[in-house]
N, C-alpha and C positions, 0 to 999 in steps of 0.2 A: 504493500500499499505507500501510493510515493505523494501521499494527501491527510490531511489531519493530523497533520505533525505538530500544530499549534491551536489551541481553541478559548474561548475566552473563558475558562477554567484554569488556563496556564497557570502556575504560584508566581509566573515573572510579573503580572499585572501589567503587563504589555500589549499594545495592537499589533498583530502578526497576521498574514498571510496563511490560510490554513494551507498552501501550497507555496512551499519557498524551496525554488531553485538551489539557492546556497544551501541550505537545508538537504535537500537530496542529494546534492552532490559531494557532500563533506558523507553520505550516510552511504552512498553507493562506493566512496573510493574507500570506505575502511573495508567494508564487505570485499571488495575489489582485492583490497590488500591481503584479507586474512584468505586471500584463494579461492572464495565463490567464483565458480563459473557464471559471466554474463547471461548465459543462457538460462538458470535457472531462475532468472526475473523474472516478473510478471508487474507492469507497472500502470495501475488503474488511475483513474481520475475522478473526483466527486461530482456528483449530482446535485450540490449543494455549496452553501456558500457560510461562512461563520461571520456573523457581526455582533458587534461590543457596542458599547456607551462609554464614551471617552469621557475621562475625566474633566479635561476642559476644550473649549472650543478652538481654543489657541492653539490647538497640538492633535493633529489630524491624521498623522503619517504614521507608517510602520514603526514601533518600537514607545509610540507615546502612551502614557499610564490610559489605564482602563478601570471604570469604576467596577462596571460587574457587565454579565451579558446580554448584549440586544435582546428587544423586546421578540416576542416566540410569533411565528407565522400563523396564520388562520389555519393551514395545511399540518407544517412538521408541527404544531404545539409543541415547542422545544426552545425554552430560550436560547438565545445565541446560536440557531439554526436559521436558515431561510430554506428551501428548496426553488431550484433553479427555475420553477413556474410562477413562484411567491416572487420573486428576483425581478424575473422579467415583467408581473405587474408593474411593479414598482417604478422599475425604468418605462412604461408604458403610460403611468402616472404622474410621474415625476419630471421625466425626461431628465434624469441628471450627469453627470460628465461619467462616462464609463471608458476605460481603458481595455484594451487587448493584447493579446501576444505579439511580439513585433519581429519580426526577422529575426531577429539573435535567440528570441525565447524560444523562437519553433524552431530553431536549428540545437538548442541545448534540450528540447524535447523530443529532438529527432535521434540526437546521439544517444539516449540511452532506450530509446527503439532499435535501434543496429542490430541486435540480435534476434 
């Protein structure tokens, strides 16, 4: 599983993405260094997103402090988790700035999928 590495319930009390390529890279390197064959890996992606309640609106970036998990979704019914359909509804309703994978991140993801 290459996702769900971080959640609102981390002891760090900081906001991180559920799938962080730096963390994935570090974890994979440690497994490869231990001699585990890349052909033994099957990396999955999440069909949900993690949400947080930031401690301050002045710091909304990865690593910023969080006070608690974000509100629960109507479908997920779990604080700190929104299903993709719920995220899609929020995007449709509020039209927020949404970032997508860049060529660089797609290259990195392809690197892990090469075997």
